[in-house]
C-alpha positions in Angstrom: 14.7 -27.0 39.0 13.0 -23.7 39.8 13.5 -21.2 37.0 13.6 -18.1 39.3 16.4 -17.0 41.5 15.8 -17.8 45.2 17.7 -16.5 48.3 17.2 -17.5 51.9 18.4 -15.3 54.8 18.4 -15.6 58.6 16.8 -13.1 60.9 19.9 -10.9 60.7 19.3 -10.8 56.9 22.6 -12.8 56.3 22.5 -15.0 53.2 22.3 -18.7 54.1 21.2 -20.2 50.7 21.2 -19.4 47.0 19.8 -21.6 44.3 21.7 -22.2 41.1 19.7 -19.5 39.2 20.5 -16.9 41.8 24.2 -17.7 41.5 24.0 -17.3 37.7 22.2 -14.0 38.0 24.1 -12.2 40.8 27.5 -13.8 41.4 30.7 -12.9 39.5 32.7 -15.9 38.1 35.5 -15.8 40.7 33.4 -14.3 43.5 33.8 -16.1 46.9 30.9 -17.8 48.6 28.2 -15.3 49.5 27.0 -17.3 52.5 27.0 -15.1 55.5 26.9 -11.9 53.4 24.2 -9.5 54.3 21.6 -9.4 51.6 21.9 -5.7 51.2 25.6 -6.2 50.1 24.7 -9.1 47.8 21.8 -7.4 45.9 21.7 -3.9 44.6 18.0 -2.9 44.3 16.5 0.3 43.0 14.3 0.9 46.0 11.4 3.4 46.1 10.4 5.8 48.9 13.2 4.9 51.3 12.5 1.1 51.2 15.0 -1.5 52.5 14.9 -5.1 53.5 15.1 -4.2 57.2 12.2 -1.8 56.9 10.1 -4.4 55.1 10.9 -7.1 57.8 9.7 -4.7 60.5 6.4 -4.1 58.8 5.9 -7.7 57.6 3.1 -9.5 59.6 3.4 -13.3 60.3 1.9 -15.3 57.5 1.9 -12.4 55.0 4.4 -11.5 52.3 5.7 -8.4 50.5 5.5 -8.3 46.7 6.5 -5.5 44.4 8.3 -4.9 41.0 11.7 -3.4 41.4 14.9 -3.1 39.2 17.8 -5.3 40.4 21.4 -5.0 39.2 22.6 -8.3 37.7 26.2 -9.4 37.8 26.9 -7.8 34.4 26.0 -4.4 35.7 22.6 -3.7 34.1 19.4 -3.0 36.0 16.8 -5.6 35.2 13.1 -5.6 36.3 12.1 -8.3 38.7 9.0 -9.1 40.7 10.3 -9.5 44.3 8.4 -11.7 46.8 9.7 -11.5 50.4 8.2 -13.8 53.0 9.0 -14.9 56.5 10.0 -18.5 57.2 8.4 -19.9 60.4 9.4 -22.9 62.5 6.9 -25.4 63.8 6.6 -23.3 66.9 5.6 -20.3 64.6 8.8 -18.7 65.5 10.3 -16.6 62.7 13.6 -18.1 61.7 14.4 -16.3 58.5 13.1 -15.0 55.2 12.9 -16.2 51.6 13.3 -13.9 48.6 12.0 -15.1 45.2 12.9 -12.9 42.2 10.8 -13.4 39.1 12.5 -12.0 35.9 10.2 -9.4 34.2 12.7 -8.4 31.5 10.7 -10.1 28.7 7.4 -8.7 30.0 8.8 -5.2 30.2 10.3 -5.6 26.7 7.0 -6.8 25.4 5.2 -3.9 27.1 7.7 -1.5 25.7 7.3 -2.8 22.2 3.5 -2.7 22.7 3.6 0.9 23.9 5.9 1.8 21.0 3.5 0.1 18.5 0.6 1.9 20.1 2.4 5.2 19.8 3.1 4.5 16.2 -0.6 3.6 15.6 -1.9 6.6 17.4 0.4 8.9 15.4 -0.6 7.3 12.1 -3.7 7.5 10.0 -4.6 3.8 10.8 -7.5 3.5 13.2 -7.8 0.0 14.9 -11.1 -1.3 16.0 -13.0 -4.4 17.3 -16.8 -4.7 17.0 -19.4 -7.2 18.0 -21.4 -8.1 14.8 -24.1 -9.8 16.8 -25.1 -6.6 18.7 -25.4 -4.0 16.0 -21.6 -3.7 15.6 -21.1 -2.4 19.1 -17.6 -1.0 19.5 -15.5 -3.2 21.9 -12.3 -1.3 21.2 -11.2 1.5 19.1 -7.7 3.2 19.1 -7.3 6.7 20.5 -6.5 8.2 17.2 -10.2 8.1 16.3 -9.8 11.6 17.8 -8.8 12.6 14.2 -12.4 12.4 13.4 -13.6 14.3 16.5 -14.5 11.3 18.7 -13.3 10.1 22.1 -12.3 6.5 22.0 -13.0 5.8 25.7 -16.5 7.4 25.4 -17.3 5.3 22.4 -16.2 2.1 24.2 -18.0 3.1 27.5 -21.3 3.8 25.7 -20.9 0.7 23.5 -21.7 2.8 20.5 -22.5 1.1 17.2 -19.7 1.4 14.7 -22.4 2.1 12.1 -23.3 5.3 13.9 -19.9 6.7 12.7 -20.7 6.1 9.1 -22.5 8.1 6.5 -26.2 7.1 6.6 -26.1 5.8 3.0 -23.0 3.6 3.7 -24.5 2.4 7.0 -27.7 1.4 5.2 -25.7 -0.4 2.6 -23.8 -2.4 5.2 -27.0 -3.2 7.1 -28.7 -4.3 4.0 -25.9 -6.7 3.1 -25.4 -7.9 6.7 -28.6 -7.7 8.7 -27.9 -8.5 12.4 -28.7 -12.2 12.7 -29.8 -14.2 15.6 -27.1 -15.2 18.1 -24.8 -17.9 16.8 -25.4 -17.2 13.1 -22.4 -16.5 10.9 -21.7 -12.9 10.1 -18.7 -12.4 7.9 -16.6 -9.3 8.2 -16.9 -6.5 5.8 -14.0 -4.8 4.0 -14.3 -1.9 1.6 -14.6 1.8 1.2 -17.1 4.0 3.0 -17.4 7.4 4.6 -16.8 8.3 8.2 -18.8 11.3 9.5 -16.8 13.6 11.7 -18.3 15.2 14.8 -18.5 18.4 12.7 -20.6 16.6 10.1 -18.0 16.3 7.3 -17.7 13.0 5.4 -14.3 11.5 5.0 -13.6 8.5 2.7 -11.8 5.6 4.4 -10.7 2.2 3.3 -11.5 -0.7 5.7 -9.7 -4.0 6.2 -11.6 -6.2 8.6 -11.1 -9.9 9.6 -13.1 -12.4 11.6 -12.1 -13.3 15.2 -12.8 -17.0 15.7 -13.1 -18.8 19.0 -11.8 -22.3 19.8 -14.9 -23.9 18.4 -14.5 -22.1 15.1 -17.3 -19.7 15.6 -17.0 -16.0 14.7 -17.3 -13.9 17.8 -15.9 -10.5 16.8 -14.7 -8.5 13.8 -11.5 -6.6 14.1 -9.7 -4.5 11.6 -8.4 -1.1 10.7 -9.3 1.8 8.4 -7.4 4.8 7.1 -8.2 8.1 5.4 -8.2 7.8 1.6 -9.7 11.3 0.9 -6.7 12.4 -1.2 -6.9 9.2 -3.3 -10.7 9.6 -3.8 -10.2 13.3 -4.8 -7.4 12.2 -7.2 -9.7 9.5 -8.6 -12.5 12.1 -9.1 -10.1 14.5 -10.8 -8.8 11.6 -13.0 -12.3 10.6 -13.9 -13.1 14.2 -14.9 -10.0 14.3 -17.0 -10.8 10.9 -18.5 -14.3 12.0 -19.4 -12.9 15.2 -21.0 -10.2 13.1 -22.8 -12.8 10.6 -24.1 -15.0 13.4 -25.3 -12.1 15.0 -27.1 -10.9 11.7 -28.6 -14.4 10.8 -29.7 -14.8 14.1 -31.6 -11.6 14.0 -33.6 -12.7 13.0 -37.2 -11.6 9.6 -38.4 -9.4 9.0 -35.4 -9.2 6.5 -32.6 -7.1 6.7 -29.5 -5.9 3.8 -27.3 -4.1 3.9 -24.0 -2.2 0.7 -23.1 -0.4 -0.1 -19.8 2.9 -2.0 -19.3 1.1 -5.3 -19.3 0.0 -4.5 -22.9 -3.6 -4.2 -21.8 -6.0 -1.6 -23.2 -7.2 0.7 -20.5 -8.8 3.4 -22.7 -10.3 3.0 -26.2 -12.1 5.9 -27.8 -12.8 7.3 -31.2 -15.2 7.2 -34.2 -13.8 4.5 -36.4 -15.4 1.6 -34.4 -18.4 1.5 -36.6 -16.2 1.0 -39.7 -14.5 -1.9 -37.9 -17.7 -3.5 -36.6 -16.3 -3.2 -33.1 -16.8 -1.1 -30.0 -14.6 0.3 -27.2 -15.8 -2.5 -24.9 -14.1 -5.0 -27.3 -10.8 -3.4 -26.4 -10.9 -2.0 -22.8 -9.6 -4.5 -20.3 -8.4 -6.8 -23.1 -4.7 -7.6 -23.9 -2.9 -6.8 -27.1 -2.7 -10.5 -27.8 -6.5 -10.8 -27.5 -7.3 -8.0 -30.0 -5.4 -5.9 -32.4 -6.0 -4.2 -35.8 -2.6 -4.8 -37.4 -0.7 -8.1 -37.5 0.2 -9.1 -33.9 3.9 -9.6 -34.4 4.2 -6.2 -36.1 2.3 -4.2 -33.5 3.9 -6.2 -30.6 7.3 -5.2 -31.8 6.3 -1.6 -32.1 4.9 -1.5 -28.6 8.1 -3.1 -27.2 10.1 -0.3 -28.9 7.9 2.3 -27.2 8.2 0.8 -23.7 11.8 -0.4 -23.9 13.4 2.4 -26.0 11.0 5.3 -25.4 10.6 5.6 -29.2 7.8 7.2 -31.1 6.8 4.6 -33.7 4.9 5.4 -36.8 3.4 2.9 -39.2 0.6 2.3 -41.7 -1.7 -0.8 -42.1 -4.6 -2.0 -44.0 -7.8 -3.1 -42.2 -11.3 -3.8 -43.4 -10.7 -2.4 -46.8 -9.2 0.9 -45.6 -5.7 2.3 -45.0 -4.7 3.7 -41.5 -1.8 5.5 -40.0 -0.7 4.6 -36.5 1.5 6.6 -34.2 2.5 5.1 -30.8 4.0 7.5 -28.2 5.5 6.7 -24.8 3.8 8.2 -21.7 6.7 8.8 -19.3 6.2 9.2 -15.5 9.2 9.7 -13.2 11.6 8.6 -15.9 9.8 5.4 -16.8 7.4 4.5 -19.6 4.2 3.5 -17.9 1.8 3.8 -20.8 1.7 3.7 -24.6 -0.6 6.1 -26.4 -1.7 4.8 -29.8 -3.3 7.3 -32.3 -4.9 5.6 -35.3 -6.1 7.9 -38.1 -8.1 6.8 -41.2 -6.0 8.0 -44.1 -7.7 6.0 -46.8 -8.8 9.0 -48.9 -5.5 10.7 -48.4 -3.7 7.5 -49.3 -5.7 7.0 -52.5 -5.1 10.7 -53.5 -1.4 10.2 -52.9 -1.3 7.1 -55.0 -3.3 8.8 -57.8 -0.8 11.7 -57.7 2.2 9.4 -57.9 0.6 7.6 -60.8 0.0 11.0 -62.5 3.6 12.0 -61.9 4.8 8.8 -63.3 2.7 9.2 -66.4 4.0 12.8 -66.8 7.6 11.7 -66.3 7.3 9.0 -69.0 5.5 11.5 -71.4 8.3 14.0 -71.0 11.1 11.4 -71.3 9.5 9.7 -74.4 8.7 13.0 -76.2 10.6 14.0 -79.3 10.3 17.6 -78.3 12.2 19.6 -75.7 9.9 20.9 -73.0 10.9 23.9 -71.0 9.5 26.7 -68.8 10.6 30.3 -68.2 10.1 32.7 -65.4 8.6 36.2 -66.0 12.2 37.5 -66.6 12.8 34.7 -69.1 15.1 32.7 -66.8 15.0 29.0 -67.7 13.8 27.1 -64.6 12.9 23.8 -66.2 14.0 21.8 -69.2 13.1 18.2 -70.0 15.9 15.6 -69.7 15.8 14.8 -73.4 17.7 18.1 -74.0 20.8 15.9 -73.7 19.6 13.8 -76.7 19.1 16.7 -79.0 21.6 19.4 -77.8 24.1 17.3 -75.9 23.6 19.4 -72.7 22.6 18.0 -69.3 19.3 19.4 -68.0 21.0 20.6 -64.9 23.7 22.4 -66.9 21.1 24.1 -69.0 
C-alpha cells in the first residue's frame, strides 16, 4: 500500500525484494524476475561525483541513512527525479544483513518548480511588479519581485530592511494613502488599496503606476497581509494628458463657432462630448448631455435621430437633416469617426439656420410671386445682353407668337 517504490538488497547488493510500485516503475512487461540481480544492473541512476551504491555502503554508518535527489531512468527510458533514501537493515544482533532503498517520485515537484521558475522569469521580464506588505506595520515590504530594479531598487535589500512600501511613493500619494488608511491598532481591519499613484525612482523621477491589491486572509477570516501588483502606465497617462489638452482645445474651438453645437457619441449611443453656444436657446447645458444616452436626451424625434446614427455606425454614412426645435430651425450633420477601419464615434454638428431658413423661404415665396406675375401677364417680358442677344423671354410668348420660350 506504500505509494513509493521500495527495493531491498542483501549485503552483496543483490535484489531480494521489490514492492508492486517498484515493479511498475522499473520492470519491463516481459522482464524475468529481478530477484538476485545486482541493484546496479536493475537501476540506472545519474550519479554525481563518482557516486555508487557500493561507495555509499562503505561510508554508511550503522543507524544512519543516505538521502539525496537523483535522476533515475524508468522502464520507458526517461530520466525522472527521485529522492533516494538508502538505509542499512540490522538484525536483532545489530548485524548488518542488507539495505533498503526507498524512491520518492519528485517529478510533480520538479514540474511545479519548473513552472514556478518560468512564471517568475516571465514576471521578472515583464512590467508587472509583485509585492506583499504588512498593513499593520506601516506597510512593511514582506516580498517584492526582483523586477523592482526597473525603478532602481534592489528587491532583497528592501525586504531585508523591511522598508515601508509608502517610502517608494511620491510624497503626495503616500500622504493620500496614509490619510485614507491610517495604520490602526493590531487586529483592526485595514482594507487593501487599489488605484493609480506615482513610484519615485532612485534617481528621483516620478513614474505613474496602476495598482491592483487584494487582502490576504487567515483561517479565522482576519486580514493579515496585502498582496498585489503594479505596472507602469506612464504612456497611458501621457496619452491621457495629450488627449485632455486636445479635448480642451476642441471644446474651446467648438464653443466659439457661432450658432453651432458639436456632440461626440460613442458606439453605445452615449454622449461623451457636448459643446457649443446654442445651449442657452434650448434652456439646457452640456451637463444635460455628457454621460447621457441618446434615448435619455435628444433634440430631434428619437426614432429619426436613432435611425440616422445607426446609418453612421453601420454604413459609415455622412447623414444630413434639418429639424425644428424650440421655435427655430437647425441643420444637423452626423459624420463617422473611423479608427482602424471601424466606426468608434459619431460626430454630430448642429447649426442654427433659422435666419437662413427664413430668408430662403422668403426668396422662394418671392420667386413664386414673380413666376405667377410673369405667367399671368398679357405682355411679353424679355431681356437682352449688351450685344442685343435675347437671353430671357417670358413663357407667354407661346400664347402670342406661337414660339416656345426655349426656341426663341
